[in-house]
C-alpha positions as CSV (number, residue, x, y, z in Angstrom):
1,X,51.9,-17.8,-11.8
2,X,53.9,-15.0,-9.5
3,X,52.6,-15.2,-5.9
4,X,52.8,-11.2,-5.4
5,X,53.4,-8.5,-7.9
6,X,52.6,-4.9,-7.8
7,X,50.6,-3.6,-11.0
8,X,49.5,0.0,-11.9
9,X,47.0,1.1,-14.5
10,X,46.0,5.2,-15.0
11,X,43.0,7.1,-16.5
12,X,42.7,10.4,-17.7
13,X,39.1,12.6,-17.7
14,X,36.9,13.6,-20.6
15,X,38.8,17.4,-19.8
16,X,42.1,16.0,-20.8
17,X,43.4,17.3,-24.0
18,X,43.9,14.1,-25.8
19,X,40.4,13.1,-24.8
20,X,38.8,16.3,-25.7
21,X,40.2,15.4,-29.2
22,X,39.1,12.0,-29.1
23,X,35.4,13.2,-28.0
24,X,35.4,15.5,-30.8
25,X,36.8,12.9,-33.5
26,X,33.6,10.6,-32.4
27,X,31.3,13.2,-32.0
28,X,31.7,13.6,-36.2
29,X,31.6,10.0,-36.5
30,X,28.1,9.9,-34.8
31,X,27.1,12.9,-36.5
32,X,27.8,11.5,-40.1
33,X,26.4,7.7,-38.9
34,X,23.0,9.5,-38.3
35,X,22.9,10.9,-41.5
36,X,24.3,7.8,-43.4
37,X,25.0,4.1,-41.4
38,X,27.3,3.4,-44.4
39,X,29.4,6.4,-44.2
40,X,33.2,6.4,-44.2
41,X,34.9,8.5,-41.5
42,X,38.6,9.0,-40.3
43,X,38.6,12.1,-38.3
44,X,41.8,13.0,-36.5
45,X,41.5,16.5,-34.0
46,X,44.3,18.6,-32.6
47,X,43.6,20.9,-29.8
48,X,45.8,23.6,-28.4
49,X,45.3,26.9,-26.7
50,X,42.2,28.3,-28.3
51,X,42.2,26.3,-31.5
52,X,40.5,23.0,-32.8
53,X,41.8,21.7,-36.0
54,X,39.6,18.5,-37.7
55,X,41.4,16.4,-40.4
56,X,40.7,13.4,-42.2
57,X,39.2,11.5,-45.1
58,X,35.1,11.0,-45.4
59,X,32.3,9.9,-47.5
60,X,28.9,10.4,-46.1
61,X,25.6,10.5,-48.4
62,X,23.8,13.9,-47.8
63,X,26.5,15.3,-46.1
64,X,30.0,15.2,-48.6
65,X,29.5,13.8,-52.1
66,X,31.4,14.3,-55.1
67,X,34.0,16.4,-53.2
68,X,31.1,19.0,-52.4
69,X,29.5,19.8,-49.0
70,X,25.7,19.7,-48.6
71,X,24.5,22.9,-47.6
72,X,24.8,23.7,-43.8
73,X,27.2,20.9,-43.5
74,X,30.0,22.7,-42.5
75,X,27.9,24.8,-39.8
76,X,26.7,21.8,-38.3
77,X,29.9,20.1,-38.2
78,X,31.6,23.3,-36.4
79,X,28.2,23.3,-34.0
80,X,28.7,19.5,-33.0
81,X,32.5,20.3,-32.0
82,X,31.8,23.3,-30.2
83,X,28.7,21.6,-28.2
84,X,31.2,18.7,-27.4
85,X,33.7,21.0,-25.8
86,X,30.8,22.6,-24.1
87,X,29.3,19.6,-22.6
88,X,33.2,18.8,-21.0
89,X,32.9,21.9,-19.3
90,X,35.4,24.4,-21.1
91,X,34.7,28.1,-20.6
92,X,38.3,29.4,-19.5
93,X,40.2,31.9,-21.0
94,X,42.6,29.5,-22.6
95,X,39.9,27.0,-24.0
96,X,36.5,28.5,-24.2
97,X,33.8,26.3,-26.5
98,X,32.4,29.6,-27.6
99,X,35.5,31.6,-28.9
100,X,38.2,28.9,-30.1
101,X,39.2,29.4,-33.4
102,X,38.0,26.3,-35.7
103,X,39.7,24.8,-38.6
104,X,37.8,21.9,-40.6
105,X,40.2,20.0,-43.0
106,X,38.1,16.9,-43.8
107,X,38.3,15.8,-47.4
108,X,37.1,13.0,-49.5
109,X,38.3,9.5,-48.8
110,X,40.6,8.2,-51.2
111,X,39.6,5.9,-54.2
112,X,42.6,3.4,-53.8
113,X,41.0,2.5,-50.3
114,X,37.6,2.6,-51.2
115,X,38.0,0.1,-53.8
116,X,39.4,-2.4,-51.5
117,X,37.0,-1.7,-48.6
118,X,33.7,-1.6,-50.6
119,X,31.5,-4.4,-51.3
120,X,31.3,-4.8,-55.3
121,X,29.7,-7.7,-57.2
122,X,31.0,-10.8,-55.3
123,X,33.6,-9.4,-53.5
124,X,32.6,-8.8,-49.3
125,X,33.6,-5.9,-47.8
126,X,37.2,-5.8,-46.8
127,X,39.0,-4.7,-44.1
128,X,39.8,-0.9,-44.1
129,X,43.3,-1.6,-43.2
130,X,46.0,-4.3,-42.1
131,X,46.8,-5.0,-38.6
132,X,46.2,-6.7,-35.3
133,X,43.5,-6.4,-32.5
134,X,43.2,-7.7,-29.2
135,X,40.4,-8.3,-26.4
136,X,40.7,-9.3,-23.0
137,X,38.6,-10.2,-19.8
138,X,39.2,-11.0,-16.3
139,X,37.1,-12.0,-13.7
140,X,38.8,-9.6,-10.8
141,X,35.9,-7.1,-11.0
142,X,32.3,-7.8,-11.8
143,X,32.7,-5.6,-15.3
144,X,35.2,-8.4,-16.3
145,X,38.2,-5.9,-16.3
146,X,41.5,-5.3,-14.9
147,X,40.9,-3.7,-11.3
148,X,43.8,-1.5,-11.4
149,X,42.0,0.1,-14.5
150,X,38.3,-0.1,-13.5
151,X,38.9,2.1,-10.5
152,X,41.0,4.6,-11.9
153,X,38.2,5.2,-14.6
154,X,35.4,5.2,-11.6
155,X,37.5,7.7,-9.7
156,X,37.3,10.4,-12.7
157,X,33.9,9.3,-13.5
158,X,32.9,10.4,-10.1
159,X,34.6,13.6,-10.1
160,X,33.2,14.6,-13.5
161,X,29.7,13.9,-12.3
162,X,30.2,15.8,-9.2
163,X,31.9,18.8,-11.1
164,X,29.0,19.1,-13.1
165,X,26.3,18.9,-10.6
166,X,27.9,21.5,-8.6
167,X,29.0,19.3,-5.6
168,X,32.8,19.8,-6.0
169,X,32.6,23.6,-8.0
170,X,36.5,23.8,-7.1
171,X,37.2,20.9,-9.7
172,X,38.0,22.0,-13.5
173,X,37.9,19.5,-16.5
174,X,41.2,18.4,-16.8
175,X,42.2,15.3,-14.3
176,X,44.3,12.2,-14.2
177,X,44.2,8.9,-12.0
178,X,46.7,6.2,-11.4
179,X,45.9,3.0,-9.0
180,X,48.7,0.7,-7.9
181,X,47.9,-2.7,-6.6
182,X,49.3,-5.4,-4.6
183,X,48.0,-8.7,-6.2
184,X,48.7,-12.4,-4.5
185,X,48.1,-15.2,-6.8
186,X,46.9,-12.9,-9.5
187,X,44.3,-11.3,-6.8
188,X,44.2,-7.9,-5.9
189,X,44.7,-7.5,-2.1
190,X,46.0,-3.9,-1.3
191,X,46.1,-0.7,-3.0
192,X,49.8,0.6,-2.5
193,X,49.8,3.7,-4.3
194,X,46.8,6.1,-5.4
195,X,47.3,9.2,-7.6
196,X,44.9,11.7,-8.6
197,X,45.8,15.1,-10.4
198,X,43.3,17.5,-11.1
199,X,42.7,20.8,-12.2
200,X,41.2,23.2,-10.1
201,X,40.0,26.6,-9.4
202,X,42.1,29.5,-8.5
203,X,43.9,29.1,-5.0
204,X,42.8,25.3,-4.1
205,X,46.6,24.6,-3.9
206,X,49.4,24.2,-1.0
207,X,52.9,23.3,-2.1
208,X,56.1,24.1,-0.6
209,X,54.3,26.6,1.8
210,X,52.7,28.8,-0.8
211,X,48.8,28.8,-1.8
212,X,45.8,28.5,0.4
213,X,46.0,25.6,2.7
214,X,42.6,25.4,3.9
215,X,41.4,25.4,0.4
216,X,43.9,22.5,-0.6
217,X,42.7,20.7,2.5
218,X,39.0,21.0,1.4
219,X,39.9,19.7,-2.5
220,X,42.3,16.6,-0.6
221,X,39.6,15.6,1.5
222,X,37.1,15.5,-1.0
223,X,39.5,13.1,-3.3
224,X,40.0,10.9,-0.6
225,X,36.4,10.5,-0.1
226,X,36.2,9.7,-3.6
227,X,38.7,7.1,-3.3
228,X,37.1,5.7,-0.5
229,X,33.5,5.3,-2.0
230,X,35.2,3.6,-5.4
231,X,37.5,1.3,-3.9
232,X,36.4,-1.5,-1.8
233,X,37.2,-0.8,1.5
234,X,39.5,-4.2,2.3
235,X,42.0,-2.8,-0.3
236,X,42.7,0.7,1.4
237,X,44.9,-0.1,4.4
238,X,47.1,1.9,6.7
239,X,50.0,1.2,4.0
240,X,48.1,3.3,1.0
241,X,50.2,6.1,-0.1
242,X,47.8,9.1,-1.6
243,X,49.5,11.3,-3.9
244,X,46.5,14.4,-4.7
245,X,47.7,17.0,-6.6
246,X,51.6,16.2,-6.0
247,X,52.9,18.6,-8.3
248,X,51.2,21.5,-6.4
249,X,49.4,24.1,-8.3
250,X,47.2,22.9,-11.2
251,X,45.3,25.6,-12.7
252,X,46.3,25.8,-16.6
253,X,45.1,22.6,-18.1
254,X,43.3,21.2,-21.0
255,X,44.4,22.2,-24.6
256,X,45.5,25.4,-23.1
257,X,48.1,23.5,-20.8
258,X,49.1,20.5,-23.2
259,X,48.0,20.1,-27.0
260,X,45.9,17.0,-27.6
261,X,45.6,14.7,-30.3
262,X,43.2,11.9,-31.3
263,X,44.5,8.1,-30.6
264,X,47.0,8.8,-27.9
265,X,45.4,7.5,-24.9
266,X,45.1,3.9,-26.3
267,X,46.3,2.0,-23.0
268,X,43.7,4.0,-21.0
269,X,41.0,3.3,-23.8
270,X,41.3,-0.6,-23.7
271,X,42.8,-2.6,-20.6
272,X,45.4,-0.3,-18.8
273,X,48.4,-2.4,-19.9
274,X,47.1,-5.7,-18.7
275,X,46.7,-6.7,-22.0
276,X,48.9,-6.5,-25.4
277,X,47.4,-3.8,-27.8
278,X,47.7,-4.1,-31.6
279,X,48.4,-0.1,-31.8
280,X,45.6,0.7,-33.7
281,X,43.3,3.8,-32.0
282,X,39.5,4.0,-31.9
283,X,38.3,7.6,-32.2
284,X,37.4,9.1,-35.1
285,X,36.8,5.9,-37.4
286,X,33.8,4.4,-38.3
287,X,33.0,0.5,-37.8
288,X,34.5,-0.5,-41.2
289,X,37.8,0.2,-39.6
290,X,38.9,-3.0,-37.9
291,X,41.1,-1.3,-35.5
292,X,37.9,-0.3,-33.9
293,X,35.3,-2.8,-34.4
294,X,37.6,-6.2,-34.4
295,X,39.0,-4.8,-31.1
296,X,35.2,-4.3,-30.1
297,X,34.4,-8.2,-31.3
298,X,37.7,-9.7,-29.4
299,X,36.4,-7.7,-26.1
300,X,33.0,-9.2,-26.5
301,X,34.4,-12.9,-27.1
302,X,36.8,-12.7,-24.4
303,X,34.2,-11.5,-22.0
304,X,31.7,-13.9,-22.8
305,X,34.3,-16.7,-22.4
306,X,35.1,-15.6,-18.9
307,X,31.8,-15.0,-17.9
308,X,30.6,-18.3,-18.8
309,X,33.0,-19.9,-16.8
310,X,35.4,-21.0,-19.3
311,X,38.5,-19.2,-17.8
312,X,39.4,-16.7,-14.9
313,X,41.4,-14.6,-17.6
314,X,41.2,-14.6,-21.7
315,X,43.4,-12.8,-24.4
316,X,42.0,-12.9,-27.8
317,X,44.1,-11.3,-31.2
318,X,42.8,-11.0,-34.9
319,X,45.0,-10.0,-37.7
320,X,43.5,-8.4,-40.9
321,X,44.9,-7.6,-44.4
322,X,43.5,-4.4,-46.0
323,X,40.7,-5.4,-48.7
324,X,40.6,-8.8,-47.2
325,X,37.5,-9.7,-45.8
326,X,38.2,-12.8,-43.4
327,X,40.8,-12.5,-40.6
328,X,44.2,-13.8,-41.2
329,X,44.4,-15.8,-37.7
330,X,42.5,-16.0,-34.5
331,X,44.4,-16.8,-31.3
332,X,43.2,-17.4,-27.8
333,X,45.0,-17.2,-24.6
334,X,43.5,-18.1,-21.3
335,X,46.9,-17.7,-19.3
336,X,46.9,-21.5,-17.5
337,X,43.1,-20.4,-16.1
338,X,40.9,-22.3,-18.7
339,X,38.8,-25.3,-18.1
340,X,38.9,-25.7,-21.8
341,X,41.4,-26.3,-24.8
342,X,42.4,-23.0,-26.2
343,X,42.8,-24.8,-29.8
344,X,39.0,-25.8,-29.3
345,X,38.0,-22.1,-28.3
346,X,39.9,-20.6,-31.6
347,X,37.8,-23.4,-33.9
348,X,34.5,-22.4,-32.2
349,X,34.6,-18.9,-32.1
350,X,34.0,-18.5,-36.1
351,X,31.0,-20.6,-35.6
352,X,29.5,-18.0,-33.5
353,X,30.2,-14.8,-34.8
354,X,31.5,-14.1,-38.6
355,X,34.6,-12.2,-38.1
356,X,34.7,-10.1,-41.2
357,X,34.1,-6.4,-40.8
358,X,30.6,-6.9,-42.1
359,X,30.1,-10.0,-40.1
360,X,31.3,-8.0,-37.1
361,X,29.1,-4.7,-37.6
362,X,26.2,-6.8,-38.4
363,X,26.5,-8.8,-35.0
364,X,27.2,-6.1,-32.8
365,X,25.0,-3.3,-34.7
366,X,27.7,-1.0,-35.0
367,X,26.5,1.1,-37.4
368,X,24.8,3.7,-35.1
369,X,25.7,7.0,-33.9
370,X,26.9,5.2,-30.3
371,X,30.5,6.3,-30.2
372,X,30.9,9.8,-28.8
373,X,30.2,7.8,-25.2
374,X,33.2,5.6,-25.7
375,X,36.1,8.4,-25.7
376,X,36.3,9.0,-22.1
377,X,36.5,6.4,-19.5
378,X,37.2,3.5,-21.4
379,X,35.9,1.8,-24.4
380,X,35.3,-1.6,-22.1
381,X,33.9,-2.5,-18.7
382,X,31.0,-0.2,-19.5
383,X,27.3,-0.9,-19.1
384,X,25.2,-2.1,-22.1
385,X,21.9,-1.0,-22.1
386,X,19.8,-0.4,-25.7
387,X,22.3,0.3,-28.3
388,X,25.4,1.4,-26.1
389,X,28.3,-0.7,-25.8
390,X,26.9,-3.8,-27.3
391,X,30.3,-5.7,-27.0
392,X,29.7,-5.7,-23.6
393,X,27.0,-8.1,-23.7
394,X,27.3,-11.7,-22.4
395,X,24.8,-13.3,-24.7
396,X,27.2,-16.1,-26.0
397,X,27.6,-17.5,-23.0
398,X,25.1,-20.5,-23.6
399,X,26.1,-20.9,-27.2
400,X,29.8,-21.1,-25.9
401,X,29.1,-23.8,-23.6
402,X,26.8,-25.7,-26.1
403,X,29.4,-25.6,-28.9
404,X,32.3,-26.8,-26.6
405,X,30.4,-29.5,-25.0
406,X,30.0,-31.0,-28.5
């Protein structure tokens, strides 16, 4: 255990071009699952100046069957995409929800993939692809998330809320944050650097003597106030360095400033670099894809282990082969903070949750349109209410303790 070190995580807002793409892809997942809970979706999105392109493979009763679109389905897809962009807040000359050019290149799922995934006869539903998935939890925040990422997300969530209510009308949708904390004995003790780069209304910059200093001062004061509200006061010290729009002017942003593609913010989506990542993105995929569902169940298991007081930190890995239902391996690492043997936990986990794709979907109730809300500000560390973020529940705590006591 290192006595002292610096660690950094970043987040990006819902208006970041890659996050625009993620939210569009997941709005399509939600649309299809609302029509058919057994729909198969792999939807990728590209965004750039005044253009949104969808591509991927689908199967959905009542929407797309036998290589044909149901009446009105194409219009509903386009309306869903435009509403998603409108909700984010893009009404700019370079990217406007009402006027961007739209292309839909979704087509039928490969029959060769389907034959390995679908249930048939005595064959259980197989994994939608091979791969490794990781889940993680840490007791350094109440959400059992890495503090650096938790604070980075919360800064941007607050700024987006203020932009939409008119509290901060000078903000535009595209924003990034980054938080560096100094740790002592694996505990965060001080924020050494905080970066916020936000797209802004014309004139709200001052750099190298250019721009409107009074407007920039207003923006900077607002951002510093958000940071002070989000981070615990004891972490903000005289040594904390703030970088607020360090490049200067940031008026051109979003897809007009940089192309966005689904699945390019996988570290932002998960644990901010505090945990390994298997490499698979989440957004745009229905829950038969273990890239998504197995990553959710490993978070669920890791969080319950930490919530049960069995460890202060926990990493879990699962692995799968395409078309094969059961995982090939289960690995638990408590990072030297555990009160029980990792091997014992590995043996107990399959008794509590069946880790096949269907078992995970059934246990967590994943065949529902709950995914658009995951596509900005992280898939983990969120409040579980109703059907939302079921992998954040801690309903396994007592069962874990009981199973491990035997």
